[in-house]
Steps between C-alpha positions, in 0.01 A plus 500: 500500500186691514380308800778676691380850410315556830775411729771684293269809510476484879876452513565804275250692703679423826823643349358797303196584716311638210227318301576625153884462542447129628270414196764655265780324670322163465423567142868598436608184684277283275633673195851438605424135583338419171776663318765303689304174462533538122874501527532193733576154394245228530710332766546818704117543487439153639740553795369846584320583826248754365359643811832612663617637158197713460526626849864601424407677183215685682745591774745642256237693313353646827845599618581683175164689538581595857839628394342715234249630737718531812197512737232271625162681580355323805188683463413322177421166671205645688292490182548124477329222677180299508204483725564460857451662841658847549719398787629190305563710202677761712722226649579368158593854375711565813688170429545590139612847595763357736599244239578787262740642762718203503825502302444355155661161558314438820171619338556256209599210722188554735264548204617184330487294815164615657311665216594259231551193729825399341736260670854635565655298232264663241574848639872412446425408135294809434735752658838328454580527870629203692223330693653607834502861390137470413420357843703777669318777304163353578584485868640846516211632288248349742692646806495845336131471408417408861690800627336735238157367581548565878654839453231611274204411712276805512487708826186440701408211267286336771271788552167496331 
C-alpha cells in the first residue's frame, strides 16, 4: 500500500489544496485501511482491488476534512511546486486555481482522470458514480475549466 502514498497524496492535495491537510488525510486513510484490512476475511482480501479502495477512503477522509474546514484556501498552493520556468509554473498555478473553482464532483472527476490517469471504470469504482456520470462530470469539468482559463487571462498579457 505504501507504494500508493505519492499518488494518494497528490489526490488528497487536489481536493484539500493544503500540504499539511493532504498529508494528514493520507495518513488517516492508511490508518483506516489497515484497521479495516484486519477485519476482512482472507477471501475478501484476495478479491479486493486495492487502488480504487484506497482512493475511495482518501476521498472520504478529504471530504470530511473539507466539511470541517468549510473553505479551501487557494493561496496555499502557491508555495508548492518544483523547479521550472516561471511562465510554466504560473500556467500550472492558474490551472490549479481554476480547478479549485470547479464544483467538487467535477474537480474530483477531472483530477482522477487527468492528474491520476485513471480510466473511467476505475473512477467509477473509486467514487461510486456510474461510469457515464464520471464521463459527464469530466466533460463538464473540462468545459468549465476552459471557460475559466479564457475569462481569467490577464489584461494586457501580451505586453512586455
